[in-house]
mmCIF entry with sequence, helices, sheets and N, C-alpha, C, O atoms, coordinates in Angstrom:
data_MODEL
# 
_entry.id   MODEL 
# 
_entity.id                         1 
_entity.type                       polymer 
_entity.pdbx_number_of_molecules   1 
# 
_entity_poly.entity_id                      1 
_entity_poly.type                           'polypeptide(L)' 
_entity_poly.nstd_linkage                   no 
_entity_poly.nstd_monomer                   no 
_entity_poly.pdbx_seq_one_letter_code       MADYQKLYTIIFNAVTDALNALDEQNAGQAKEILRAAQQATEERYIDAEG 
_entity_poly.pdbx_seq_one_letter_code_can   MADYQKLYTIIFNAVTDALNALDEQNAGQAKEILRAAQQATEERYIDAEG 
_entity_poly.pdbx_strand_id                 A 
# 
loop_
_entity_poly_seq.entity_id 
_entity_poly_seq.num 
_entity_poly_seq.mon_id 
_entity_poly_seq.hetero 
1 1  MET n 
1 2  ALA n 
1 3  ASP n 
1 4  TYR n 
1 5  GLN n 
1 6  LYS n 
1 7  LEU n 
1 8  TYR n 
1 9  THR n 
1 10 ILE n 
1 11 ILE n 
1 12 PHE n 
1 13 ASN n 
1 14 ALA n 
1 15 VAL n 
1 16 THR n 
1 17 ASP n 
1 18 ALA n 
1 19 LEU n 
1 20 ASN n 
1 21 ALA n 
1 22 LEU n 
1 23 ASP n 
1 24 GLU n 
1 25 GLN n 
1 26 ASN n 
1 27 ALA n 
1 28 GLY n 
1 29 GLN n 
1 30 ALA n 
1 31 LYS n 
1 32 GLU n 
1 33 ILE n 
1 34 LEU n 
1 35 ARG n 
1 36 ALA n 
1 37 ALA n 
1 38 GLN n 
1 39 GLN n 
1 40 ALA n 
1 41 THR n 
1 42 GLU n 
1 43 GLU n 
1 44 ARG n 
1 45 TYR n 
1 46 ILE n 
1 47 ASP n 
1 48 ALA n 
1 49 GLU n 
1 50 GLY n 
# 
_struct_asym.id          A 
_struct_asym.entity_id   1 
# 
loop_
_struct_conf.conf_type_id 
_struct_conf.id 
_struct_conf.pdbx_PDB_helix_id 
_struct_conf.beg_label_comp_id 
_struct_conf.beg_label_asym_id 
_struct_conf.beg_label_seq_id 
_struct_conf.pdbx_beg_PDB_ins_code 
_struct_conf.end_label_comp_id 
_struct_conf.end_label_asym_id 
_struct_conf.end_label_seq_id 
_struct_conf.pdbx_end_PDB_ins_code 
_struct_conf.beg_auth_comp_id 
_struct_conf.beg_auth_asym_id 
_struct_conf.beg_auth_seq_id 
_struct_conf.end_auth_comp_id 
_struct_conf.end_auth_asym_id 
_struct_conf.end_auth_seq_id 
_struct_conf.pdbx_PDB_helix_class 
_struct_conf.details 
_struct_conf.pdbx_PDB_helix_length 
HELX_P HELX_P1 AA1 TYR A 4  ? ASP A 23 ? TYR A 4  ASP A 23 1 ? 20 
HELX_P HELX_P2 AA2 ALA A 27 ? GLU A 49 ? ALA A 27 GLU A 49 1 ? 23 
# 
_struct_conf_type.id          HELX_P 
_struct_conf_type.criteria    ? 
_struct_conf_type.reference   ? 
# 
loop_
_atom_site.group_PDB 
_atom_site.id 
_atom_site.type_symbol 
_atom_site.label_atom_id 
_atom_site.label_alt_id 
_atom_site.label_comp_id 
_atom_site.label_asym_id 
_atom_site.label_entity_id 
_atom_site.label_seq_id 
_atom_site.pdbx_PDB_ins_code 
_atom_site.Cartn_x 
_atom_site.Cartn_y 
_atom_site.Cartn_z 
_atom_site.occupancy 
_atom_site.B_iso_or_equiv 
_atom_site.pdbx_formal_charge 
_atom_site.auth_seq_id 
_atom_site.auth_comp_id 
_atom_site.auth_asym_id 
_atom_site.auth_atom_id 
_atom_site.pdbx_PDB_model_num 
ATOM 1   N N  . MET A 1 1  ? 0.846  -1.186 0.000   1.00 0.00 ? 1  MET A N  1 
ATOM 2   C CA . MET A 1 1  ? 0.000  0.000  0.000   1.00 0.00 ? 1  MET A CA 1 
ATOM 3   C C  . MET A 1 1  ? 0.891  1.249  0.000   1.00 0.00 ? 1  MET A C  1 
ATOM 4   O O  . MET A 1 1  ? 1.905  1.303  0.697   1.00 0.00 ? 1  MET A O  1 
ATOM 5   N N  . ALA A 1 2  ? 0.506  2.215  -0.768  1.00 0.00 ? 2  ALA A N  1 
ATOM 6   C CA . ALA A 1 2  ? 1.281  3.438  -0.889  1.00 0.00 ? 2  ALA A CA 1 
ATOM 7   C C  . ALA A 1 2  ? 1.249  4.248  0.410   1.00 0.00 ? 2  ALA A C  1 
ATOM 8   O O  . ALA A 1 2  ? 0.224  4.322  1.087   1.00 0.00 ? 2  ALA A O  1 
ATOM 9   N N  . ASP A 1 3  ? 2.384  4.848  0.740   1.00 0.00 ? 3  ASP A N  1 
ATOM 10  C CA . ASP A 1 3  ? 2.493  5.718  1.910   1.00 0.00 ? 3  ASP A CA 1 
ATOM 11  C C  . ASP A 1 3  ? 2.146  7.136  1.453   1.00 0.00 ? 3  ASP A C  1 
ATOM 12  O O  . ASP A 1 3  ? 3.021  7.898  1.042   1.00 0.00 ? 3  ASP A O  1 
ATOM 13  N N  . TYR A 1 4  ? 0.870  7.476  1.529   1.00 0.00 ? 4  TYR A N  1 
ATOM 14  C CA . TYR A 1 4  ? 0.400  8.759  1.014   1.00 0.00 ? 4  TYR A CA 1 
ATOM 15  C C  . TYR A 1 4  ? 0.982  9.947  1.764   1.00 0.00 ? 4  TYR A C  1 
ATOM 16  O O  . TYR A 1 4  ? 1.133  11.027 1.192   1.00 0.00 ? 4  TYR A O  1 
ATOM 17  N N  . GLN A 1 5  ? 1.308  9.761  3.035   1.00 0.00 ? 5  GLN A N  1 
ATOM 18  C CA . GLN A 1 5  ? 1.926  10.855 3.791   1.00 0.00 ? 5  GLN A CA 1 
ATOM 19  C C  . GLN A 1 5  ? 3.298  11.180 3.194   1.00 0.00 ? 5  GLN A C  1 
ATOM 20  O O  . GLN A 1 5  ? 3.647  12.352 3.056   1.00 0.00 ? 5  GLN A O  1 
ATOM 21  N N  . LYS A 1 6  ? 4.069  10.162 2.843   1.00 0.00 ? 6  LYS A N  1 
ATOM 22  C CA . LYS A 1 6  ? 5.383  10.380 2.226   1.00 0.00 ? 6  LYS A CA 1 
ATOM 23  C C  . LYS A 1 6  ? 5.222  11.014 0.847   1.00 0.00 ? 6  LYS A C  1 
ATOM 24  O O  . LYS A 1 6  ? 5.961  11.936 0.500   1.00 0.00 ? 6  LYS A O  1 
ATOM 25  N N  . LEU A 1 7  ? 4.266  10.531 0.063   1.00 0.00 ? 7  LEU A N  1 
ATOM 26  C CA . LEU A 1 7  ? 4.037  11.101 -1.268  1.00 0.00 ? 7  LEU A CA 1 
ATOM 27  C C  . LEU A 1 7  ? 3.640  12.571 -1.158  1.00 0.00 ? 7  LEU A C  1 
ATOM 28  O O  . LEU A 1 7  ? 4.106  13.407 -1.932  1.00 0.00 ? 7  LEU A O  1 
ATOM 29  N N  . TYR A 1 8  ? 2.780  12.877 -0.197  1.00 0.00 ? 8  TYR A N  1 
ATOM 30  C CA . TYR A 1 8  ? 2.358  14.257 0.020   1.00 0.00 ? 8  TYR A CA 1 
ATOM 31  C C  . TYR A 1 8  ? 3.551  15.131 0.397   1.00 0.00 ? 8  TYR A C  1 
ATOM 32  O O  . TYR A 1 8  ? 3.686  16.252 -0.093  1.00 0.00 ? 8  TYR A O  1 
ATOM 33  N N  . THR A 1 9  ? 4.406  14.617 1.263   1.00 0.00 ? 9  THR A N  1 
ATOM 34  C CA . THR A 1 9  ? 5.569  15.381 1.701   1.00 0.00 ? 9  THR A CA 1 
ATOM 35  C C  . THR A 1 9  ? 6.497  15.691 0.532   1.00 0.00 ? 9  THR A C  1 
ATOM 36  O O  . THR A 1 9  ? 7.020  16.801 0.431   1.00 0.00 ? 9  THR A O  1 
ATOM 37  N N  . ILE A 1 10 ? 6.699  14.734 -0.338  1.00 0.00 ? 10 ILE A N  1 
ATOM 38  C CA . ILE A 1 10 ? 7.546  14.956 -1.509  1.00 0.00 ? 10 ILE A CA 1 
ATOM 39  C C  . ILE A 1 10 ? 6.966  16.071 -2.376  1.00 0.00 ? 10 ILE A C  1 
ATOM 40  O O  . ILE A 1 10 ? 7.681  16.990 -2.777  1.00 0.00 ? 10 ILE A O  1 
ATOM 41  N N  . ILE A 1 11 ? 5.681  15.985 -2.659  1.00 0.00 ? 11 ILE A N  1 
ATOM 42  C CA . ILE A 1 11 ? 5.028  16.989 -3.502  1.00 0.00 ? 11 ILE A CA 1 
ATOM 43  C C  . ILE A 1 11 ? 5.006  18.357 -2.819  1.00 0.00 ? 11 ILE A C  1 
ATOM 44  O O  . ILE A 1 11 ? 5.289  19.372 -3.455  1.00 0.00 ? 11 ILE A O  1 
ATOM 45  N N  . PHE A 1 12 ? 4.672  18.386 -1.532  1.00 0.00 ? 12 PHE A N  1 
ATOM 46  C CA . PHE A 1 12 ? 4.614  19.661 -0.815  1.00 0.00 ? 12 PHE A CA 1 
ATOM 47  C C  . PHE A 1 12 ? 5.962  20.360 -0.830  1.00 0.00 ? 12 PHE A C  1 
ATOM 48  O O  . PHE A 1 12 ? 6.042  21.560 -1.093  1.00 0.00 ? 12 PHE A O  1 
ATOM 49  N N  . ASN A 1 13 ? 7.023  19.610 -0.548  1.00 0.00 ? 13 ASN A N  1 
ATOM 50  C CA . ASN A 1 13 ? 8.360  20.205 -0.543  1.00 0.00 ? 13 ASN A CA 1 
ATOM 51  C C  . ASN A 1 13 ? 8.761  20.688 -1.932  1.00 0.00 ? 13 ASN A C  1 
ATOM 52  O O  . ASN A 1 13 ? 9.407  21.727 -2.066  1.00 0.00 ? 13 ASN A O  1 
ATOM 53  N N  . ALA A 1 14 ? 8.384  19.947 -2.954  1.00 0.00 ? 14 ALA A N  1 
ATOM 54  C CA . ALA A 1 14 ? 8.701  20.362 -4.314  1.00 0.00 ? 14 ALA A CA 1 
ATOM 55  C C  . ALA A 1 14 ? 7.961  21.643 -4.692  1.00 0.00 ? 14 ALA A C  1 
ATOM 56  O O  . ALA A 1 14 ? 8.531  22.526 -5.333  1.00 0.00 ? 14 ALA A O  1 
ATOM 57  N N  . VAL A 1 15 ? 6.713  21.742 -4.301  1.00 0.00 ? 15 VAL A N  1 
ATOM 58  C CA . VAL A 1 15 ? 5.945  22.957 -4.587  1.00 0.00 ? 15 VAL A CA 1 
ATOM 59  C C  . VAL A 1 15 ? 6.588  24.149 -3.881  1.00 0.00 ? 15 VAL A C  1 
ATOM 60  O O  . VAL A 1 15 ? 6.707  25.229 -4.461  1.00 0.00 ? 15 VAL A O  1 
ATOM 61  N N  . THR A 1 16 ? 6.999  23.951 -2.642  1.00 0.00 ? 16 THR A N  1 
ATOM 62  C CA . THR A 1 16 ? 7.667  25.024 -1.897  1.00 0.00 ? 16 THR A CA 1 
ATOM 63  C C  . THR A 1 16 ? 8.952  25.452 -2.612  1.00 0.00 ? 16 THR A C  1 
ATOM 64  O O  . THR A 1 16 ? 9.205  26.645 -2.782  1.00 0.00 ? 16 THR A O  1 
ATOM 65  N N  . ASP A 1 17 ? 9.752  24.482 -3.025  1.00 0.00 ? 17 ASP A N  1 
ATOM 66  C CA . ASP A 1 17 ? 10.998 24.791 -3.730  1.00 0.00 ? 17 ASP A CA 1 
ATOM 67  C C  . ASP A 1 17 ? 10.722 25.465 -5.072  1.00 0.00 ? 17 ASP A C  1 
ATOM 68  O O  . ASP A 1 17 ? 11.434 26.391 -5.459  1.00 0.00 ? 17 ASP A O  1 
ATOM 69  N N  . ALA A 1 18 ? 9.702  25.009 -5.775  1.00 0.00 ? 18 ALA A N  1 
ATOM 70  C CA . ALA A 1 18 ? 9.352  25.600 -7.071  1.00 0.00 ? 18 ALA A CA 1 
ATOM 71  C C  . ALA A 1 18 ? 8.875  27.040 -6.897  1.00 0.00 ? 18 ALA A C  1 
ATOM 72  O O  . ALA A 1 18 ? 9.219  27.907 -7.701  1.00 0.00 ? 18 ALA A O  1 
ATOM 73  N N  . LEU A 1 19 ? 8.095  27.299 -5.868  1.00 0.00 ? 19 LEU A N  1 
ATOM 74  C CA . LEU A 1 19 ? 7.650  28.669 -5.608  1.00 0.00 ? 19 LEU A CA 1 
ATOM 75  C C  . LEU A 1 19 ? 8.835  29.581 -5.296  1.00 0.00 ? 19 LEU A C  1 
ATOM 76  O O  . LEU A 1 19 ? 8.868  30.733 -5.729  1.00 0.00 ? 19 LEU A O  1 
ATOM 77  N N  . ASN A 1 20 ? 9.799  29.067 -4.550  1.00 0.00 ? 20 ASN A N  1 
ATOM 78  C CA . ASN A 1 20 ? 11.007 29.841 -4.274  1.00 0.00 ? 20 ASN A CA 1 
ATOM 79  C C  . ASN A 1 20 ? 11.771 30.133 -5.555  1.00 0.00 ? 20 ASN A C  1 
ATOM 80  O O  . ASN A 1 20 ? 12.275 31.241 -5.742  1.00 0.00 ? 20 ASN A O  1 
ATOM 81  N N  . ALA A 1 21 ? 11.858 29.149 -6.435  1.00 0.00 ? 21 ALA A N  1 
ATOM 82  C CA . ALA A 1 21 ? 12.528 29.352 -7.716  1.00 0.00 ? 21 ALA A CA 1 
ATOM 83  C C  . ALA A 1 21 ? 11.789 30.405 -8.544  1.00 0.00 ? 21 ALA A C  1 
ATOM 84  O O  . ALA A 1 21 ? 12.423 31.235 -9.196  1.00 0.00 ? 21 ALA A O  1 
ATOM 85  N N  . LEU A 1 22 ? 10.468 30.378 -8.522  1.00 0.00 ? 22 LEU A N  1 
ATOM 86  C CA . LEU A 1 22 ? 9.686  31.378 -9.246  1.00 0.00 ? 22 LEU A CA 1 
ATOM 87  C C  . LEU A 1 22 ? 9.891  32.769 -8.651  1.00 0.00 ? 22 LEU A C  1 
ATOM 88  O O  . LEU A 1 22 ? 9.941  33.755 -9.386  1.00 0.00 ? 22 LEU A O  1 
ATOM 89  N N  . ASP A 1 23 ? 10.009 32.853 -7.333  1.00 0.00 ? 23 ASP A N  1 
ATOM 90  C CA . ASP A 1 23 ? 10.294 34.135 -6.693  1.00 0.00 ? 23 ASP A CA 1 
ATOM 91  C C  . ASP A 1 23 ? 11.623 34.705 -7.185  1.00 0.00 ? 23 ASP A C  1 
ATOM 92  O O  . ASP A 1 23 ? 11.803 35.921 -7.255  1.00 0.00 ? 23 ASP A O  1 
ATOM 93  N N  . GLU A 1 24 ? 12.546 33.809 -7.524  1.00 0.00 ? 24 GLU A N  1 
ATOM 94  C CA . GLU A 1 24 ? 13.850 34.212 -8.057  1.00 0.00 ? 24 GLU A CA 1 
ATOM 95  C C  . GLU A 1 24 ? 13.816 34.341 -9.585  1.00 0.00 ? 24 GLU A C  1 
ATOM 96  O O  . GLU A 1 24 ? 14.852 34.501 -10.230 1.00 0.00 ? 24 GLU A O  1 
ATOM 97  N N  . GLN A 1 25 ? 12.614 34.268 -10.143 1.00 0.00 ? 25 GLN A N  1 
ATOM 98  C CA . GLN A 1 25 ? 12.378 34.378 -11.586 1.00 0.00 ? 25 GLN A CA 1 
ATOM 99  C C  . GLN A 1 25 ? 13.128 33.299 -12.369 1.00 0.00 ? 25 GLN A C  1 
ATOM 100 O O  . GLN A 1 25 ? 13.693 33.562 -13.430 1.00 0.00 ? 25 GLN A O  1 
ATOM 101 N N  . ASN A 1 26 ? 13.119 32.090 -11.829 1.00 0.00 ? 26 ASN A N  1 
ATOM 102 C CA . ASN A 1 26 ? 13.769 30.965 -12.485 1.00 0.00 ? 26 ASN A CA 1 
ATOM 103 C C  . ASN A 1 26 ? 12.715 29.901 -12.794 1.00 0.00 ? 26 ASN A C  1 
ATOM 104 O O  . ASN A 1 26 ? 12.606 28.890 -12.101 1.00 0.00 ? 26 ASN A O  1 
ATOM 105 N N  . ALA A 1 27 ? 11.955 30.152 -13.839 1.00 0.00 ? 27 ALA A N  1 
ATOM 106 C CA . ALA A 1 27 ? 10.862 29.260 -14.212 1.00 0.00 ? 27 ALA A CA 1 
ATOM 107 C C  . ALA A 1 27 ? 11.374 27.893 -14.658 1.00 0.00 ? 27 ALA A C  1 
ATOM 108 O O  . ALA A 1 27 ? 10.722 26.878 -14.413 1.00 0.00 ? 27 ALA A O  1 
ATOM 109 N N  . GLY A 1 28 ? 12.517 27.857 -15.301 1.00 0.00 ? 28 GLY A N  1 
ATOM 110 C CA . GLY A 1 28 ? 13.070 26.585 -15.749 1.00 0.00 ? 28 GLY A CA 1 
ATOM 111 C C  . GLY A 1 28 ? 13.392 25.668 -14.591 1.00 0.00 ? 28 GLY A C  1 
ATOM 112 O O  . GLY A 1 28 ? 13.116 24.470 -14.647 1.00 0.00 ? 28 GLY A O  1 
ATOM 113 N N  . GLN A 1 29 ? 13.973 26.220 -13.546 1.00 0.00 ? 29 GLN A N  1 
ATOM 114 C CA . GLN A 1 29 ? 14.286 25.429 -12.363 1.00 0.00 ? 29 GLN A CA 1 
ATOM 115 C C  . GLN A 1 29 ? 12.998 24.972 -11.685 1.00 0.00 ? 29 GLN A C  1 
ATOM 116 O O  . GLN A 1 29 ? 12.905 23.827 -11.243 1.00 0.00 ? 29 GLN A O  1 
ATOM 117 N N  . ALA A 1 30 ? 12.016 25.848 -11.599 1.00 0.00 ? 30 ALA A N  1 
ATOM 118 C CA . ALA A 1 30 ? 10.735 25.483 -10.986 1.00 0.00 ? 30 ALA A CA 1 
ATOM 119 C C  . ALA A 1 30 ? 10.097 24.321 -11.742 1.00 0.00 ? 30 ALA A C  1 
ATOM 120 O O  . ALA A 1 30 ? 9.579  23.383 -11.136 1.00 0.00 ? 30 ALA A O  1 
ATOM 121 N N  . LYS A 1 31 ? 10.140 24.394 -13.054 1.00 0.00 ? 31 LYS A N  1 
ATOM 122 C CA . LYS A 1 31 ? 9.562  23.333 -13.886 1.00 0.00 ? 31 LYS A CA 1 
ATOM 123 C C  . LYS A 1 31 ? 10.277 22.007 -13.643 1.00 0.00 ? 31 LYS A C  1 
ATOM 124 O O  . LYS A 1 31 ? 9.628  20.967 -13.533 1.00 0.00 ? 31 LYS A O  1 
ATOM 125 N N  . GLU A 1 32 ? 11.591 22.034 -13.559 1.00 0.00 ? 32 GLU A N  1 
ATOM 126 C CA . GLU A 1 32 ? 12.366 20.810 -13.343 1.00 0.00 ? 32 GLU A CA 1 
ATOM 127 C C  . GLU A 1 32 ? 12.118 20.232 -11.950 1.00 0.00 ? 32 GLU A C  1 
ATOM 128 O O  . GLU A 1 32 ? 12.040 19.013 -11.793 1.00 0.00 ? 32 GLU A O  1 
ATOM 129 N N  . ILE A 1 33 ? 11.997 21.086 -10.949 1.00 0.00 ? 33 ILE A N  1 
ATOM 130 C CA . ILE A 1 33 ? 11.693 20.624 -9.591  1.00 0.00 ? 33 ILE A CA 1 
ATOM 131 C C  . ILE A 1 33 ? 10.358 19.886 -9.572  1.00 0.00 ? 33 ILE A C  1 
ATOM 132 O O  . ILE A 1 33 ? 10.250 18.806 -8.990  1.00 0.00 ? 33 ILE A O  1 
ATOM 133 N N  . LEU A 1 34 ? 9.349  20.465 -10.204 1.00 0.00 ? 34 LEU A N  1 
ATOM 134 C CA . LEU A 1 34 ? 8.020  19.841 -10.222 1.00 0.00 ? 34 LEU A CA 1 
ATOM 135 C C  . LEU A 1 34 ? 8.017  18.551 -11.027 1.00 0.00 ? 34 LEU A C  1 
ATOM 136 O O  . LEU A 1 34 ? 7.382  17.573 -10.634 1.00 0.00 ? 34 LEU A O  1 
ATOM 137 N N  . ARG A 1 35 ? 8.720  18.545 -12.149 1.00 0.00 ? 35 ARG A N  1 
ATOM 138 C CA . ARG A 1 35 ? 8.786  17.336 -12.975 1.00 0.00 ? 35 ARG A CA 1 
ATOM 139 C C  . ARG A 1 35 ? 9.463  16.198 -12.199 1.00 0.00 ? 35 ARG A C  1 
ATOM 140 O O  . ARG A 1 35 ? 8.989  15.063 -12.224 1.00 0.00 ? 35 ARG A O  1 
ATOM 141 N N  . ALA A 1 36 ? 10.556 16.499 -11.520 1.00 0.00 ? 36 ALA A N  1 
ATOM 142 C CA . ALA A 1 36 ? 11.273 15.474 -10.749 1.00 0.00 ? 36 ALA A CA 1 
ATOM 143 C C  . ALA A 1 36 ? 10.400 14.926 -9.617  1.00 0.00 ? 36 ALA A C  1 
ATOM 144 O O  . ALA A 1 36 ? 10.397 13.722 -9.358  1.00 0.00 ? 36 ALA A O  1 
ATOM 145 N N  . ALA A 1 37 ? 9.669  15.805 -8.953  1.00 0.00 ? 37 ALA A N  1 
ATOM 146 C CA . ALA A 1 37 ? 8.782  15.358 -7.874  1.00 0.00 ? 37 ALA A CA 1 
ATOM 147 C C  . ALA A 1 37 ? 7.652  14.489 -8.418  1.00 0.00 ? 37 ALA A C  1 
ATOM 148 O O  . ALA A 1 37 ? 7.272  13.493 -7.804  1.00 0.00 ? 37 ALA A O  1 
ATOM 149 N N  . GLN A 1 38 ? 7.130  14.872 -9.560  1.00 0.00 ? 38 GLN A N  1 
ATOM 150 C CA . GLN A 1 38 ? 6.071  14.081 -10.181 1.00 0.00 ? 38 GLN A CA 1 
ATOM 151 C C  . GLN A 1 38 ? 6.582  12.681 -10.497 1.00 0.00 ? 38 GLN A C  1 
ATOM 152 O O  . GLN A 1 38 ? 5.904  11.692 -10.217 1.00 0.00 ? 38 GLN A O  1 
ATOM 153 N N  . GLN A 1 39 ? 7.753  12.594 -11.068 1.00 0.00 ? 39 GLN A N  1 
ATOM 154 C CA . GLN A 1 39 ? 8.327  11.293 -11.415 1.00 0.00 ? 39 GLN A CA 1 
ATOM 155 C C  . GLN A 1 39 ? 8.632  10.468 -10.169 1.00 0.00 ? 39 GLN A C  1 
ATOM 156 O O  . GLN A 1 39 ? 8.365  9.266  -10.135 1.00 0.00 ? 39 GLN A O  1 
ATOM 157 N N  . ALA A 1 40 ? 9.188  11.109 -9.154  1.00 0.00 ? 40 ALA A N  1 
ATOM 158 C CA . ALA A 1 40 ? 9.537  10.389 -7.925  1.00 0.00 ? 40 ALA A CA 1 
ATOM 159 C C  . ALA A 1 40 ? 8.303  9.821  -7.239  1.00 0.00 ? 40 ALA A C  1 
ATOM 160 O O  . ALA A 1 40 ? 8.300  8.670  -6.802  1.00 0.00 ? 40 ALA A O  1 
ATOM 161 N N  . THR A 1 41 ? 7.260  10.630 -7.148  1.00 0.00 ? 41 THR A N  1 
ATOM 162 C CA . THR A 1 41 ? 6.054  10.133 -6.469  1.00 0.00 ? 41 THR A CA 1 
ATOM 163 C C  . THR A 1 41 ? 5.357  9.055  -7.297  1.00 0.00 ? 41 THR A C  1 
ATOM 164 O O  . THR A 1 41 ? 4.807  8.103  -6.742  1.00 0.00 ? 41 THR A O  1 
ATOM 165 N N  . GLU A 1 42 ? 5.379  9.200  -8.604  1.00 0.00 ? 42 GLU A N  1 
ATOM 166 C CA . GLU A 1 42 ? 4.781  8.174  -9.454  1.00 0.00 ? 42 GLU A CA 1 
ATOM 167 C C  . GLU A 1 42 ? 5.523  6.848  -9.299  1.00 0.00 ? 42 GLU A C  1 
ATOM 168 O O  . GLU A 1 42 ? 4.894  5.796  -9.185  1.00 0.00 ? 42 GLU A O  1 
ATOM 169 N N  . GLU A 1 43 ? 6.849  6.892  -9.296  1.00 0.00 ? 43 GLU A N  1 
ATOM 170 C CA . GLU A 1 43 ? 7.641  5.673  -9.131  1.00 0.00 ? 43 GLU A CA 1 
ATOM 171 C C  . GLU A 1 43 ? 7.385  5.020  -7.773  1.00 0.00 ? 43 GLU A C  1 
ATOM 172 O O  . GLU A 1 43 ? 7.241  3.801  -7.686  1.00 0.00 ? 43 GLU A O  1 
ATOM 173 N N  . ARG A 1 44 ? 7.329  5.833  -6.712  1.00 0.00 ? 44 ARG A N  1 
ATOM 174 C CA . ARG A 1 44 ? 7.060  5.283  -5.385  1.00 0.00 ? 44 ARG A CA 1 
ATOM 175 C C  . ARG A 1 44 ? 5.671  4.657  -5.309  1.00 0.00 ? 44 ARG A C  1 
ATOM 176 O O  . ARG A 1 44 ? 5.488  3.608  -4.692  1.00 0.00 ? 44 ARG A O  1 
ATOM 177 N N  . TYR A 1 45 ? 4.707  5.298  -5.933  1.00 0.00 ? 45 TYR A N  1 
ATOM 178 C CA . TYR A 1 45 ? 3.340  4.777  -5.925  1.00 0.00 ? 45 TYR A CA 1 
ATOM 179 C C  . TYR A 1 45 ? 3.291  3.429  -6.660  1.00 0.00 ? 45 TYR A C  1 
ATOM 180 O O  . TYR A 1 45 ? 2.720  2.459  -6.161  1.00 0.00 ? 45 TYR A O  1 
ATOM 181 N N  . ILE A 1 46 ? 3.886  3.387  -7.826  1.00 0.00 ? 46 ILE A N  1 
ATOM 182 C CA . ILE A 1 46 ? 3.881  2.150  -8.617  1.00 0.00 ? 46 ILE A CA 1 
ATOM 183 C C  . ILE A 1 46 ? 4.602  1.027  -7.874  1.00 0.00 ? 46 ILE A C  1 
ATOM 184 O O  . ILE A 1 46 ? 4.128  -0.109 -7.845  1.00 0.00 ? 46 ILE A O  1 
ATOM 185 N N  . ASP A 1 47 ? 5.748  1.350  -7.272  1.00 0.00 ? 47 ASP A N  1 
ATOM 186 C CA . ASP A 1 47 ? 6.494  0.336  -6.505  1.00 0.00 ? 47 ASP A CA 1 
ATOM 187 C C  . ASP A 1 47 ? 5.675  -0.196 -5.335  1.00 0.00 ? 47 ASP A C  1 
ATOM 188 O O  . ASP A 1 47 ? 5.702  -1.392 -5.045  1.00 0.00 ? 47 ASP A O  1 
ATOM 189 N N  . ALA A 1 48 ? 4.951  0.689  -4.668  1.00 0.00 ? 48 ALA A N  1 
ATOM 190 C CA . ALA A 1 48 ? 4.171  0.277  -3.504  1.00 0.00 ? 48 ALA A CA 1 
ATOM 191 C C  . ALA A 1 48 ? 2.977  -0.572 -3.904  1.00 0.00 ? 48 ALA A C  1 
ATOM 192 O O  . ALA A 1 48 ? 2.575  -1.465 -3.158  1.00 0.00 ? 48 ALA A O  1 
ATOM 193 N N  . GLU A 1 49 ? 2.411  -0.308 -5.063  1.00 0.00 ? 49 GLU A N  1 
ATOM 194 C CA . GLU A 1 49 ? 1.224  -1.046 -5.512  1.00 0.00 ? 49 GLU A CA 1 
ATOM 195 C C  . GLU A 1 49 ? 1.579  -2.364 -6.199  1.00 0.00 ? 49 GLU A C  1 
ATOM 196 O O  . GLU A 1 49 ? 0.729  -3.245 -6.330  1.00 0.00 ? 49 GLU A O  1 
ATOM 197 N N  . GLY A 1 50 ? 2.822  -2.500 -6.634  1.00 0.00 ? 50 GLY A N  1 
ATOM 198 C CA . GLY A 1 50 ? 3.223  -3.664 -7.407  1.00 0.00 ? 50 GLY A CA 1 
ATOM 199 C C  . GLY A 1 50 ? 3.602  -4.820 -6.630  1.00 0.00 ? 50 GLY A C  1 
ATOM 200 O O  . GLY A 1 50 ? 3.956  -5.854 -7.196  1.00 0.00 ? 50 GLY A O  1 
# 
């Protein structure tokens, strides 16, 4: 079973980091932070369900 608290924490921290990057006017970094978090949480979810 997926650990939704861990998945939430990964996404929440990534959103926080992405917002900080946007505050620094670095949209490319924000995009990469969010993409990496999306991939990480998807992989963890799939591993937990498999």
